[in-house]
Backbone bond lengths (Angstrom), bond angles and torsions (degrees), N, CA, C in turn:
res aa  C-N    CA-C-N  psi(-1)  N-CA   C-N-CA  omega(-1)  CA-C   N-CA-C  phi
1 M - - - 1.448 - - 1.510 109.71 -
2 T 1.313 116.84 132.85 1.459 122.73 -178.42 1.518 111.27 -74.22
3 A 1.325 115.86 125.68 1.474 119.03 176.99 1.499 108.84 -73.93
4 F 1.326 116.91 144.44 1.447 120.40 -178.55 1.492 108.90 -134.59
5 S 1.313 118.11 137.21 1.445 122.26 175.37 1.506 109.51 -140.06
6 C 1.342 115.97 145.96 1.433 121.71 -179.35 1.504 108.20 -90.45
7 K 1.336 118.02 105.39 1.440 122.44 -176.87 1.527 110.71 -78.11
8 K 1.320 116.00 146.89 1.450 120.93 175.81 1.528 110.62 -80.49
9 L 1.289 116.71 128.01 1.453 120.79 178.85 1.504 108.50 -119.53
10 S 1.341 116.19 167.96 1.450 118.52 178.99 1.515 110.85 -62.26
11 T 1.344 116.94 -34.74 1.477 121.06 171.59 1.547 106.78 -119.58
12 P 1.358 116.07 100.98 1.473 118.89 -174.93 1.516 113.38 -59.94
13 P 1.344 117.15 141.18 1.435 121.27 177.94 1.526 112.38 -63.60
14 R 1.290 119.73 157.45 1.467 120.33 176.84 1.501 108.47 -62.61
15 F 1.360 115.73 142.03 1.430 121.21 -174.86 1.545 111.12 -58.44
16 C 1.318 116.60 -34.82 1.467 120.80 -176.98 1.517 111.20 -68.67
17 L 1.318 117.79 -39.64 1.459 121.30 178.72 1.528 112.01 -69.25
18 C 1.332 113.41 -36.27 1.483 118.43 177.77 1.520 110.66 -62.94
19 L 1.338 117.83 -41.29 1.443 122.38 178.40 1.526 111.93 -66.19
20 K 1.338 114.80 -43.31 1.495 119.60 -178.43 1.513 110.90 -63.90
21 Q 1.335 115.69 -42.96 1.477 119.21 -179.89 1.524 111.35 -63.87
22 A 1.345 115.23 -38.54 1.497 118.61 178.27 1.509 111.68 -65.00
23 R 1.325 116.23 -40.66 1.478 119.48 179.57 1.514 111.04 -63.01
24 R 1.330 116.29 -45.18 1.462 119.59 -178.64 1.534 110.43 -67.61
25 A 1.360 116.84 -36.98 1.458 118.74 179.75 1.515 112.13 -63.11
26 R 1.313 115.85 -32.47 1.483 119.90 -179.14 1.541 112.74 -92.04
27 G 1.322 116.36 0.02 1.455 121.03 176.24 1.528 112.74 66.84
28 I 1.328 116.43 33.37 1.489 120.28 -178.55 1.543 108.63 -95.39
29 S 1.329 116.27 122.80 1.427 122.13 -179.64 1.545 108.45 -73.80
30 M 1.332 115.42 163.39 1.463 119.57 176.30 1.513 111.15 -65.73
31 A 1.327 116.23 -34.58 1.489 119.85 -179.96 1.545 109.17 -65.55
32 E 1.336 115.90 -44.52 1.469 120.00 178.12 1.500 112.23 -62.27
33 L 1.360 114.14 -40.18 1.497 119.22 179.51 1.508 110.97 -62.83
34 E 1.373 114.71 -40.37 1.463 119.13 179.51 1.540 109.59 -63.50
35 R 1.334 115.28 -41.37 1.473 118.16 -177.30 1.542 111.41 -68.19
36 R 1.307 117.48 -38.19 1.458 119.86 -176.71 1.513 115.44 -81.10
37 T 1.325 115.45 -25.61 1.490 119.23 179.30 1.513 112.04 -94.88
38 H 1.344 117.71 -18.26 1.456 123.22 -174.14 1.530 110.97 62.51
39 V 1.318 117.55 29.66 1.435 123.50 180.00 1.550 107.83 -115.36
40 K 1.292 118.47 138.56 1.470 120.50 -178.82 1.531 111.41 -57.32
41 A 1.348 115.05 141.90 1.473 120.20 -177.73 1.533 110.33 -60.32
42 E 1.304 116.82 -37.16 1.485 118.30 -177.81 1.533 110.93 -64.20
43 Y 1.386 116.67 -32.43 1.462 119.41 177.08 1.514 110.00 -71.27
44 L 1.386 115.45 -42.27 1.478 118.29 -179.70 1.520 110.62 -65.31
45 R 1.316 117.36 -35.56 1.473 121.15 179.59 1.538 109.78 -67.62
46 A 1.333 115.56 -39.28 1.470 119.58 177.77 1.556 111.18 -63.59
47 I 1.314 115.36 -36.28 1.480 121.57 179.96 1.524 110.26 -65.22
48 E 1.326 116.88 -49.60 1.472 119.78 -175.30 1.532 113.51 -79.31
49 E 1.353 115.28 -11.58 1.464 118.85 174.76 1.547 111.58 -98.13
50 C 1.355 114.51 13.96 1.462 121.31 173.46 1.531 112.35 63.46
51 R 1.326 116.05 36.69 1.470 118.24 175.62 1.572 108.70 -138.72
52 P 1.332 115.89 57.86 1.465 119.69 178.81 1.522 112.03 -63.89
53 H 1.386 117.35 -23.23 1.491 119.34 179.55 1.530 110.47 -65.44
54 D 1.332 120.81 -11.19 1.468 122.73 176.28 1.526 111.89 -81.43
55 I 1.318 117.57 -10.74 1.470 120.66 -179.16 1.540 108.01 -79.26
56 P 1.332 116.69 125.49 1.504 119.90 179.76 1.507 113.29 -77.57
57 A 1.338 115.82 65.36 1.464 121.01 179.31 1.489 109.42 -152.05
58 A 1.312 117.78 159.31 1.468 123.83 177.77 1.546 108.27 -66.31
59 Q 1.329 115.74 158.90 1.464 120.08 -178.28 1.510 112.10 -62.44
60 V 1.369 119.16 -32.11 1.441 121.72 -179.31 1.528 110.81 -61.19
61 Y 1.383 116.21 -33.76 1.454 118.66 -179.63 1.555 110.08 -82.77
62 I 1.338 116.43 -33.65 1.446 117.81 176.68 1.526 110.30 -62.17
63 K 1.319 116.70 -38.42 1.456 120.40 178.37 1.558 110.61 -63.17
64 Q 1.307 116.36 -35.95 1.475 119.88 176.99 1.541 109.43 -64.82
65 Y 1.328 116.89 -39.85 1.479 120.20 177.55 1.520 111.66 -63.43
66 I 1.341 114.92 -41.13 1.499 119.52 -179.30 1.512 108.66 -66.05
67 R 1.353 117.36 -42.31 1.478 119.36 -179.15 1.550 110.35 -64.14
68 A 1.293 117.25 -40.83 1.467 121.06 179.68 1.512 109.87 -64.23
69 Y 1.318 118.63 -42.60 1.451 124.94 175.82 1.524 109.75 -56.32
70 A 1.371 115.26 -51.11 1.459 119.58 -177.72 1.534 112.11 -59.54
71 E 1.303 116.83 -40.64 1.499 120.81 -177.19 1.521 110.06 -64.50
72 V 1.340 117.22 -40.45 1.460 120.05 -176.62 1.539 111.17 -69.84
73 V 1.324 117.48 -35.55 1.506 120.29 -177.55 1.510 111.30 -92.63
74 G 1.328 118.91 13.02 1.467 120.18 173.83 1.510 116.02 84.52
75 L 1.331 118.82 17.70 1.452 122.01 -179.16 1.537 111.48 -112.17
76 E 1.329 116.31 32.07 1.422 122.05 -177.62 1.536 111.26 -59.21
77 S 1.371 115.72 -41.87 1.454 120.34 -177.16 1.539 110.65 -70.32
78 A 1.348 117.88 -20.47 1.450 121.68 -178.99 1.522 113.03 -99.23
79 A 1.347 115.25 2.88 1.475 119.84 -174.86 1.527 111.68 -58.11
80 H 1.320 117.31 -41.54 1.473 119.26 -178.38 1.517 111.36 -60.97
81 E 1.350 115.98 -44.99 1.480 119.33 179.38 1.511 111.53 -66.13
82 L 1.351 117.45 -38.74 1.468 119.65 177.38 1.519 112.94 -62.37
83 L 1.338 116.42 -37.67 1.436 120.67 178.81 1.543 111.31 -69.52
84 K 1.330 116.74 -33.93 1.487 119.76 174.92 1.526 108.51 -62.91
85 R 1.343 116.66 -43.02 1.480 119.60 179.88 1.527 110.12 -63.96
86 F 1.311 116.24 -37.65 1.469 120.81 177.41 1.515 110.43 -59.28
87 D 1.337 116.51 -48.43 1.488 120.51 -179.64 1.513 111.37 -58.63
88 I 1.360 115.45 -42.85 1.483 118.03 -178.66 1.522 111.29 -65.48
89 E 1.350 116.84 -43.07 1.445 121.05 -177.36 1.558 111.90 -67.61
90 E 1.346 115.10 -36.81 1.467 119.31 179.52 1.512 110.74 -69.20
91 T 1.348 115.69 -37.49 1.465 120.00 175.73 1.524 111.68 -61.36
92 W 1.339 114.91 -45.56 1.471 119.59 177.92 1.539 111.72 -63.96
93 H 1.329 116.85 -39.23 1.448 121.16 178.95 1.543 110.44 -62.32
94 T 1.331 115.86 -41.77 1.451 119.91 179.84 1.519 112.50 -63.98
95 I 1.343 114.58 -44.33 1.508 120.48 179.16 1.533 109.57 -61.99
96 T 1.341 116.21 -46.35 1.475 119.11 -178.82 1.497 112.20 -64.34
97 T 1.323 118.80 -42.89 1.455 121.79 -179.00 1.518 109.53 -63.85
98 S 1.345 117.41 -41.07 1.470 121.25 -178.98 1.523 109.17 -63.49
99 A 1.327 117.32 -41.52 1.467 120.86 -179.02 1.511 111.30 -64.79
100 L 1.364 118.69 -37.56 1.447 121.87 -179.34 1.511 111.88 -73.07
101 D 1.335 115.71 -31.11 1.461 119.69 -177.59 1.530 113.53 -85.80
102 Q 1.302 117.02 -5.42 1.479 120.26 -176.36 1.531 109.04 -66.05
103 K 1.305 116.03 131.15 1.442 121.04 -178.28 1.531 111.79 -91.06
104 H 1.316 116.06 158.94 1.462 120.61 176.87 1.506 108.93 -71.61
105 P 1.317 116.85 141.86 1.512 119.78 -179.98 1.492 110.27 -62.84
106 T 1.377 114.80 141.58 1.484 120.82 175.94 1.502 111.24 -81.57
107 P 1.364 117.03 156.07 1.447 118.20 179.01 1.514 111.69 -58.57
108 S 1.329 117.66 145.44 1.462 121.86 -178.23 1.503 110.00 -70.13
109 L 1.344 115.27 158.62 1.440 121.27 177.11 1.513 112.24 -62.82
110 A 1.352 114.09 -32.36 1.492 117.73 179.46 1.488 111.57 -63.28
111 R 1.377 116.62 -41.72 1.452 121.47 178.30 1.559 110.58 -65.25
112 A 1.324 115.36 -43.14 1.463 119.11 179.25 1.505 111.39 -61.63
113 A 1.366 116.41 -40.38 1.457 118.98 178.97 1.553 111.11 -66.78
114 F 1.354 115.97 -36.74 1.444 119.98 -179.70 1.509 111.33 -63.86
115 L 1.327 116.22 -42.18 1.495 120.84 -178.79 1.509 111.77 -66.96
116 N 1.342 117.64 -21.01 1.467 121.16 -178.34 1.539 113.50 -106.78
117 L 1.299 117.72 16.00 1.452 121.12 179.02 1.526 115.99 -60.31
118 P 1.291 120.17 -33.74 1.476 118.83 -177.07 1.500 115.63 -55.03
119 R 1.317 118.00 -30.97 1.447 119.74 179.20 1.522 109.24 -128.90
120 L 1.308 115.18 114.29 1.465 120.11 -176.95 1.516 111.44 -64.24
121 A 1.359 116.84 -37.60 1.441 120.53 -179.31 1.551 110.52 -62.08
122 R 1.332 114.82 -43.26 1.433 119.30 -178.35 1.546 109.15 -64.14
123 G 1.329 115.84 -39.04 1.450 119.15 178.29 1.522 111.51 -63.88
124 L 1.332 118.73 -37.91 1.445 120.92 177.61 1.503 112.24 -64.53
125 V 1.344 117.40 -39.24 1.441 121.22 178.05 1.549 111.61 -63.22
126 V 1.347 113.11 -40.49 1.474 117.67 179.23 1.548 111.26 -63.87
127 V 1.350 114.71 -42.40 1.460 119.43 179.37 1.530 110.68 -61.35
128 I 1.326 116.83 -44.47 1.475 120.50 -179.31 1.523 110.13 -62.97
129 A 1.373 116.18 -44.43 1.444 120.40 -179.36 1.538 110.77 -62.40
130 L 1.350 115.69 -41.41 1.462 118.61 179.05 1.517 111.00 -64.73
131 S 1.345 116.64 -38.14 1.449 120.20 -179.73 1.538 111.22 -61.57
132 I 1.328 113.24 -46.79 1.484 118.49 179.66 1.525 110.79 -62.73
133 F 1.330 115.21 -41.79 1.455 119.65 -179.67 1.557 110.23 -63.77
134 A 1.341 116.83 -42.89 1.460 121.19 -179.05 1.523 109.64 -64.05
135 A 1.331 117.75 -39.81 1.470 121.48 179.33 1.503 111.38 -62.03
136 G 1.345 115.84 -42.30 1.464 120.84 178.08 1.520 112.61 -65.57
137 I 1.325 115.10 -41.34 1.481 119.29 178.12 1.514 109.95 -64.54
138 G 1.332 115.39 -42.21 1.480 119.90 -179.86 1.506 113.16 -58.61
139 T 1.361 113.70 -42.54 1.483 118.39 177.30 1.501 112.47 -64.90
140 Q 1.322 116.59 -43.18 1.492 121.21 179.64 1.525 109.10 -64.47
141 W 1.324 117.86 -39.63 1.443 121.26 -178.71 1.516 112.38 -64.85
142 F 1.363 115.09 -42.17 1.438 119.28 178.25 1.525 111.25 -62.63
143 T 1.328 115.84 -42.51 1.470 119.30 175.69 1.497 112.36 -62.79
144 F 1.302 115.53 -35.42 1.488 121.80 -177.31 1.536 111.00 -69.57
145 V 1.318 117.89 -41.73 1.465 120.35 -171.05 1.533 112.94 -90.80
146 K 1.322 119.13 -16.97 1.477 117.70 -179.24 1.521 110.60 -77.91
147 S 1.326 116.17 152.83 1.468 122.61 -178.89 1.537 109.46 -66.89
148 P 1.325 116.19 147.54 1.461 119.24 -178.80 1.535 111.89 -70.74
149 T 1.353 113.62 151.53 1.470 119.23 173.21 1.518 109.27 -71.50
150 L 1.354 117.05 139.37 1.485 120.06 178.60 1.492 108.31 -148.38
151 A 1.305 117.78 130.61 1.462 123.17 176.73 1.532 109.86 -136.34
152 V 1.303 117.63 134.70 1.470 122.95 177.93 1.548 107.20 -111.35
153 M 1.318 114.67 110.37 1.453 120.56 -177.17 1.518 113.16 -83.00
154 N 1.306 116.36 -28.19 1.463 121.83 178.60 1.542 109.37 -153.33
155 P 1.344 118.56 137.34 1.449 128.08 3.26 1.523 113.95 -86.55
156 P 1.312 116.91 162.42 1.463 118.07 175.30 1.560 110.16 -73.56
157 D 1.299 117.26 151.99 1.443 121.03 178.90 1.511 111.59 -64.43
158 G 1.342 116.78 136.05 1.466 120.52 178.03 1.515 113.43 85.11
159 L 1.313 117.81 9.02 1.471 121.32 -179.49 1.531 110.86 -60.31
160 I 1.348 116.10 139.12 1.464 121.01 175.10 1.545 105.63 -115.86
161 T 1.344 115.61 128.75 1.471 120.51 -176.18 1.498 110.10 -146.38
162 T 1.319 116.92 166.66 1.466 122.33 175.65 1.523 109.63 -112.40
163 L 1.318 117.70 4.21 1.462 122.14 -178.84 1.517 110.26 -73.94
164 S 1.333 116.49 150.51 1.491 120.87 178.72 1.526 112.92 -85.55
165 S 1.340 116.48 -8.87 1.480 120.13 174.45 1.506 108.47 -153.87
166 I 1.309 115.36 163.82 1.466 121.65 179.69 1.508 110.25 -143.54
167 T 1.286 117.76 148.74 1.447 122.50 179.73 1.538 110.40 -93.01
168 V 1.305 116.02 123.09 1.455 120.95 177.48 1.538 107.51 -94.06
169 E 1.334 115.90 125.14 1.439 121.89 -178.77 1.507 110.91 -125.89
170 G 1.316 117.71 144.89 1.448 120.60 178.73 1.525 111.50 -175.06
171 Y 1.333 116.95 -167.73 1.406 121.29 176.75 1.506 110.72 -150.36
172 T 1.316 116.00 158.09 1.477 123.23 176.59 1.518 107.72 -150.17
173 E 1.301 116.90 -167.31 1.461 120.62 -178.75 1.558 110.84 -80.69
174 K 1.306 115.46 164.61 1.478 119.41 177.08 1.494 110.23 -67.52
175 E 1.321 115.58 149.63 1.478 124.57 176.50 1.513 110.94 59.17
176 V 1.321 117.31 33.50 1.472 121.51 175.51 1.509 108.46 -111.77
177 A 1.323 118.66 131.96 1.478 121.88 -179.06 1.532 109.10 -77.91
178 V 1.326 114.82 136.99 1.470 120.56 -178.90 1.519 109.26 -117.92
179 H 1.374 117.86 131.29 1.426 122.86 173.67 1.518 109.68 -125.42
180 I 1.293 115.39 140.22 1.450 121.84 174.27 1.499 108.90 -119.06
181 N 1.316 117.54 113.64 1.484 123.50 -172.48 1.521 112.80 52.00
182 G 1.352 114.73 39.35 1.443 121.20 176.43 1.517 114.97 86.55
183 T 1.327 118.46 -6.75 1.438 119.05 -178.41 1.515 110.28 -99.66
184 P 1.377 119.83 128.87 1.445 120.91 -178.73 1.533 112.36 -63.86
185 I 1.342 115.03 136.98 1.473 122.14 -179.77 1.537 107.25 -117.39
186 Q 1.325 115.86 134.34 1.455 121.90 178.58 1.525 108.45 -79.33
187 N 1.341 116.64 113.81 1.454 119.65 177.03 1.515 110.18 -95.98
188 N 1.311 116.95 160.92 1.459 122.81 -177.82 1.508 110.64 -80.28
189 E 1.364 116.62 170.67 1.429 120.72 -176.51 1.561 112.06 -62.63
190 D 1.342 116.62 -29.41 1.461 119.65 178.40 1.525 112.82 -84.94
191 G 1.346 118.97 2.81 1.433 121.14 177.78 1.544 115.22 96.45
192 T 1.335 117.12 -10.73 1.470 119.80 179.89 1.518 109.54 -75.36
193 F 1.345 116.13 152.65 1.453 120.70 178.52 1.523 109.25 -150.32
194 Q 1.330 113.26 157.09 1.492 119.53 173.08 1.542 106.60 -157.01
195 A 1.347 114.02 144.49 1.455 120.88 -179.25 1.532 109.08 -156.44
196 P 1.353 115.62 138.47 1.479 120.36 176.95 1.548 107.99 -77.17
197 I 1.294 115.48 135.32 1.497 120.86 178.27 1.522 108.72 -124.30
198 P 1.342 118.50 125.38 1.491 122.23 176.89 1.514 110.15 -65.84
199 L 1.325 115.78 148.47 1.471 121.80 -179.82 1.536 108.79 -119.75
200 E 1.305 114.33 134.86 1.480 120.81 172.53 1.541 108.02 -90.93
201 K 1.309 116.46 158.23 1.437 118.79 177.21 1.521 110.71 -66.24
202 G 1.313 115.02 139.02 1.461 120.13 -175.83 1.468 111.69 96.39
203 A 1.328 118.89 -152.74 1.449 123.71 -174.79 1.552 110.83 -81.39
204 N 1.294 116.60 133.30 1.442 123.66 178.05 1.536 109.54 -123.02
205 T 1.326 115.76 129.00 1.470 120.11 177.08 1.525 110.06 -103.23
206 I 1.294 117.62 123.06 1.444 123.60 178.89 1.495 110.13 -110.85
207 A 1.319 118.38 114.28 1.467 122.71 -179.25 1.541 108.30 -104.87
208 V 1.342 116.26 117.52 1.452 122.90 178.97 1.544 106.32 -105.66
209 Q 1.321 114.74 123.44 1.475 118.81 -176.49 1.525 111.22 -126.61
210 A 1.328 115.71 131.65 1.469 123.62 175.44 1.520 108.35 -110.11
211 T 1.359 117.28 128.56 1.460 121.59 -175.83 1.523 110.07 -127.31
212 K 1.332 116.56 124.34 1.455 120.37 175.27 1.542 109.59 -80.12
213 K 1.353 114.81 167.45 1.474 119.49 177.19 1.517 109.87 -64.27
214 S 1.316 117.49 -26.39 1.467 120.17 177.62 1.524 113.05 -73.15
215 G 1.352 116.31 -9.59 1.486 118.45 -178.86 1.522 112.53 98.08
216 K 1.346 119.86 -11.84 1.417 123.62 177.73 1.534 110.20 -66.43
217 Q 1.359 115.46 135.54 1.463 118.35 -173.76 1.530 110.94 -131.08
218 T 1.340 113.65 154.66 1.453 122.16 171.00 1.514 106.63 -131.76
219 T 1.323 117.86 131.04 1.447 123.03 -178.35 1.508 111.10 -124.32
220 L 1.320 116.93 133.30 1.457 122.02 175.69 1.540 108.40 -122.19
221 I 1.318 116.22 139.33 1.484 121.49 -177.11 1.517 109.43 -113.38
222 R 1.314 115.69 136.63 1.438 122.13 173.37 1.522 108.52 -125.84
223 T 1.340 116.50 133.34 1.451 120.69 177.13 1.535 108.43 -109.80
224 I 1.316 114.93 122.20 1.484 122.21 -177.22 1.510 109.68 -117.47
225 I 1.344 116.89 133.73 1.447 122.10 177.25 1.529 109.11 -103.94
226 R 1.353 114.27 122.37 1.459 119.15 176.49 1.558 107.29 -104.22
227 E 1.340 116.48 119.22 1.461 121.63 178.20 1.557 107.44 -104.36
228 D 1.354 112.24 156.27 1.449 120.07 177.22 1.498 110.07 -79.71
229 A 1.339 117.25 122.16 1.423 122.12 -175.11 1.559 109.33 -62.40
230 R 1.278 116.93 -37.84 1.509 119.98 -179.58 1.540 109.47 -64.04
231 D 1.309 118.42 -39.45 1.447 120.16 179.91 1.525 110.07 -65.77
232 R 1.309 117.69 -39.74 1.426 120.62 -179.52 1.527 111.62 -68.36
233 L 1.361 117.33 -37.93 1.451 119.95 179.32 1.555 109.78 -67.82
234 S 1.345 115.65 -36.97 1.433 119.06 -179.48 1.526 112.86 -64.80
235 L 1.357 113.55 -24.84 1.494 119.89 178.71 1.514 110.95 -93.74
236 G 1.322 117.44 -1.80 1.450 121.61 178.17 1.539 112.72 77.98
237 I 1.399 113.29 27.77 1.463 118.39 -178.60 1.509 108.02 -108.08
238 E 1.315 117.25 129.71 1.449 120.33 179.16 1.509 110.11 -70.34
239 P 1.331 119.68 136.50 1.470 122.23 178.95 1.511 110.72 -60.35
240 R 1.340 114.62 142.77 1.482 119.45 174.23 1.481 108.53 -93.53
241 V 1.338 113.50 134.30 1.466 121.19 179.00 1.502 109.40 -119.98
242 P 1.324 119.47 127.56 1.493 119.58 -179.81 1.474 112.35 -63.93
C-alpha cells in the first residue's frame, strides 16, 4: 500500500483535493469509504469535489464528516490543518455568493415623489401603496430571519432506559430541514417528525436541529442513559421502559 502524506506548501492545496488524492493513493473506493466513515457517499463525494456547502447539514457536522474522511485515508495528523482550510474556503464562498446575489439599489422615495409631483392625488396613492408593500416585506423579513420553532415531544431529557434504540418525535415549521445527530430526517407536511435512534450503553446525547432556508437554526439536546438490563436484574431492579 502506498503511503501518503499531505505536505505543507507555501500555498496549501485545497482540503478537498488533499483528501481525494489520499483516498486514491490508498486505493480506497467510495463505497469502502462510506462503510468505514458511516457517512453517506453523496456527502463524501461533495467533500472531495470541493462543494461541502451542498451538504444539508450544519458546519459542525460537516467538519465531523471531514475528520472521519481524513482518519480513514491516513491524514488524521493533518485533520486540524484541513479543517482550517475548510473554514477559510467556506468563508470565501459565503462572501463570493453574497456579492453575486446583491441586488441593484431601488430608486429612492424622494425620486419617486418627484416624478409624481404633477398630480397630488396620484402621489398619495403611490405613498399608500408603498407603505402597504413595505409592511408586507417587513413581516416576511421578520419571519425569514427569526429562528425556527422546534419542539421534541419524546424522549424526555434525562430518560433512563434499557432499550437499544428510541424514537425521537417532535415538530417544527413547514419547509424546515430537520437533522438528528447530523443525519437528515424526513419531516411531514405539517412539520411533525419521528425517527428511531440507536442507543449505546451509558450516556447518549441526541441533538435535534431545525434549519430554515435562510440558515437560521434551532437546536435542542436530549441526554438519554441506556442501562444494561442484565445488570439491573442482577441488582433486583426492574427495567425502566419509556
